N, CA, C and O of each residue as an XYZ file, in Angstrom:
224
protein
N      59.121     -4.213    -23.315
C      58.378     -5.445    -23.453
C      59.285     -6.656    -23.605
O      58.828     -7.737    -23.975
N      60.544     -6.478    -23.324
C      61.456     -7.614    -23.472
C      62.067     -8.038    -22.148
O      62.805     -9.022    -22.088
N      61.761     -7.298    -21.081
C      62.347     -7.625    -19.784
C      61.656     -8.827    -19.140
O      60.578     -9.252    -19.553
N      62.299     -9.336    -18.148
C      61.793    -10.466    -17.390
C      60.548    -10.072    -16.588
O      60.493     -8.980    -16.023
N      59.567    -10.945    -16.538
C      58.356    -10.700    -15.762
C      58.558    -10.859    -14.276
O      57.699    -10.479    -13.480
N      59.678    -11.412    -13.902
C      59.985    -11.656    -12.495
C      61.038    -10.672    -11.988
O      61.531    -10.791    -10.866
N      61.368     -9.717    -12.820
C      62.368     -8.688    -12.505
C      63.737     -9.263    -12.189
O      64.454     -8.752    -11.328
N      64.080    -10.287    -12.864
C      65.382    -10.912    -12.666
C      66.341    -10.447    -13.754
O      66.110    -10.690    -14.938
N      67.402     -9.786    -13.355
C      68.387     -9.327    -14.332
C      69.159    -10.479    -14.957
O      69.776    -10.321    -16.010
N      69.123    -11.618    -14.318
C      69.873    -12.761    -14.807
C      69.042    -13.701    -15.676
O      69.559    -14.700    -16.176
N      67.783    -13.397    -15.856
C      66.898    -14.275    -16.623
C      67.159    -14.108    -18.119
O      67.177    -12.995    -18.643
N      67.359    -15.241    -18.793
C      67.492    -15.268    -20.245
C      67.149    -16.673    -20.717
O      66.781    -17.526    -19.909
N      67.265    -16.917    -22.001
C      66.897    -18.222    -22.554
C      67.717    -19.376    -21.966
O      67.231    -20.504    -21.885
N      68.934    -19.100    -21.564
C      69.796    -20.140    -21.003
C      69.660    -20.281    -19.490
O      69.930    -21.349    -18.940
N      69.252    -19.235    -18.831
C      69.142    -19.223    -17.373
C      67.788    -18.601    -17.007
O      67.708    -17.406    -16.725
N      66.740    -19.408    -17.013
C      65.379    -18.892    -16.866
C      64.951    -18.747    -15.409
O      65.412    -19.474    -14.529
N      64.055    -17.785    -15.181
C      63.464    -17.599    -13.863
C      62.220    -18.488    -13.750
O      61.814    -19.092    -14.743
N      61.608    -18.582    -12.568
C      60.429    -19.442    -12.395
C      59.233    -19.044    -13.260
O      58.381    -19.884    -13.547
N      59.154    -17.786    -13.677
C      58.016    -17.330    -14.477
C      58.315    -17.215    -15.967
O      57.447    -16.802    -16.736
N      59.496    -17.562    -16.380
C      59.958    -17.300    -17.738
C      58.989    -17.798    -18.818
O      58.567    -17.017    -19.672
N      58.645    -19.041    -18.791
C      57.797    -19.621    -19.841
C      56.396    -19.020    -19.834
O      55.864    -18.680    -20.891
N      55.797    -18.887    -18.659
C      54.441    -18.341    -18.583
C      54.424    -16.868    -18.967
O      53.518    -16.428    -19.675
N      55.402    -16.105    -18.515
C      55.428    -14.684    -18.825
C      55.711    -14.429    -20.300
O      55.240    -13.434    -20.852
N      56.453    -15.288    -20.933
C      56.739    -15.122    -22.361
C      55.437    -15.112    -23.155
O      55.285    -14.307    -24.074
N      54.509    -15.977    -22.822
C      53.210    -16.031    -23.492
C      52.425    -14.750    -23.244
O      51.819    -14.203    -24.165
N      52.434    -14.274    -22.011
C      51.723    -13.040    -21.657
C      52.345    -11.851    -22.369
O      51.634    -11.016    -22.926
N      53.660    -11.773    -22.354
C      54.369    -10.667    -23.003
C      54.049    -10.620    -24.492
O      53.835     -9.542    -25.046
N      54.016    -11.778    -25.142
C      53.699    -11.832    -26.569
C      52.271    -11.368    -26.836
O      52.023    -10.677    -27.824
N      51.325    -11.740    -25.962
C      49.930    -11.321    -26.127
C      49.782     -9.810    -25.946
O      49.054     -9.162    -26.698
N      50.464     -9.253    -24.960
C      50.409     -7.808    -24.730
C      51.017     -7.070    -25.917
O      50.464     -6.069    -26.373
N      52.129     -7.545    -26.413
C      52.779     -6.917    -27.558
C      51.860     -6.957    -28.783
O      51.750     -5.969    -29.509
N      51.211     -8.083    -29.011
C      50.276     -8.206    -30.135
C      49.132     -7.209    -29.974
O      48.731     -6.568    -30.945
N      48.605     -7.072    -28.762
C      47.526     -6.121    -28.497
C      47.981     -4.695    -28.777
O      47.283     -3.943    -29.457
N      49.131     -4.325    -28.262
C      49.642     -2.960    -28.422
C      49.889     -2.648    -29.899
O      49.645     -1.528    -30.347
N      50.362     -3.619    -30.643
C      50.641     -3.387    -32.053
C      49.394     -3.390    -32.924
O      49.409     -2.835    -34.022
N      48.314     -4.007    -32.453
C      47.111     -4.132    -33.279
C      46.040     -3.096    -32.960
O      45.120     -2.914    -33.757
N      46.127     -2.420    -31.833
C      45.123     -1.429    -31.448
C      45.723     -0.034    -31.473
O      46.923      0.150    -31.274
N      44.867      0.938    -31.722
C      45.263      2.337    -31.651
C      44.390      3.023    -30.603
O      43.377      2.470    -30.177
N      44.776      4.205    -30.196
C      43.951      4.970    -29.268
C      42.571      5.181    -29.885
O      41.551      5.082    -29.204
N      42.555      5.471    -31.175
C      41.278      5.693    -31.876
C      40.398      4.449    -31.856
O      39.200      4.539    -31.590
N      40.984      3.292    -32.134
C      40.167      2.066    -32.167
C      39.637      1.728    -30.779
O      38.505      1.264    -30.643
N      40.445      1.955    -29.750
C      39.988      1.701    -28.384
C      38.903      2.688    -27.977
O      37.934      2.308    -27.320
N      39.057      3.954    -28.360
C      38.039      4.963    -28.041
C      36.734      4.641    -28.742
O      35.663      4.805    -28.156
N      36.800      4.189    -29.977
C      35.598      3.832    -30.720
C      34.879      2.657    -30.055
O      33.656      2.679    -29.914
N      35.623      1.647    -29.654
C      35.017      0.497    -28.969
C      34.402      0.930    -27.645
O      33.326      0.460    -27.276
N      35.080      1.825    -26.930
C      34.572      2.312    -25.661
C      33.270      3.076    -25.871
O      32.323      2.904    -25.103
N      33.210      3.920    -26.903
C      32.005      4.694    -27.204
C      30.861      3.767    -27.583
O      29.724      3.999    -27.174
N      31.135      2.725    -28.354
C      30.097      1.764    -28.737
C      29.555      1.045    -27.510
O      28.343      0.861    -27.390
N      30.421      0.639    -26.606
C      29.990     -0.033    -25.382
C      29.162      0.905    -24.511
O      28.180      0.482    -23.901
N      29.552      2.168    -24.451
C      28.819      3.146    -23.660
C      27.413      3.332    -24.217
O      26.449      3.412    -23.456
N      27.288      3.402    -25.548
C      25.981      3.576    -26.179
C      25.090      2.365    -25.927
O      23.888      2.518    -25.705
N      25.663      1.167    -25.958
C      24.895     -0.047    -25.703
C      24.401     -0.064    -24.261
O      23.238     -0.377    -24.006
N      25.270      0.267    -23.327
C      24.903      0.275    -21.907
C      23.882      1.374    -21.619
O      23.004      1.174    -20.779
N      23.964      2.512    -22.278
C      23.049      3.622    -22.048
C      21.657      3.321    -22.582
O      20.676      3.924    -22.145
N      21.570      2.393    -23.522
C      20.274      2.042    -24.114
C      19.399      1.289    -23.109
O      18.180      1.230    -23.271
N      20.009      0.721    -22.084
C      19.248     -0.052    -21.106
C      18.986      0.803    -19.943
O      18.354      0.362    -18.983
């Protein structure tokens, strides 16, 4: 989760690629999601959504 979003080996804070700033925001959001959710919590949400959809 720390690599460049543009696959540039030369991309860093001093030498940024065209996507550096935008991808940094996306990377941080994905990391926050991965750290805040578990397989169990995702399965529970999925089961709840399935039950809601099945009710209709």
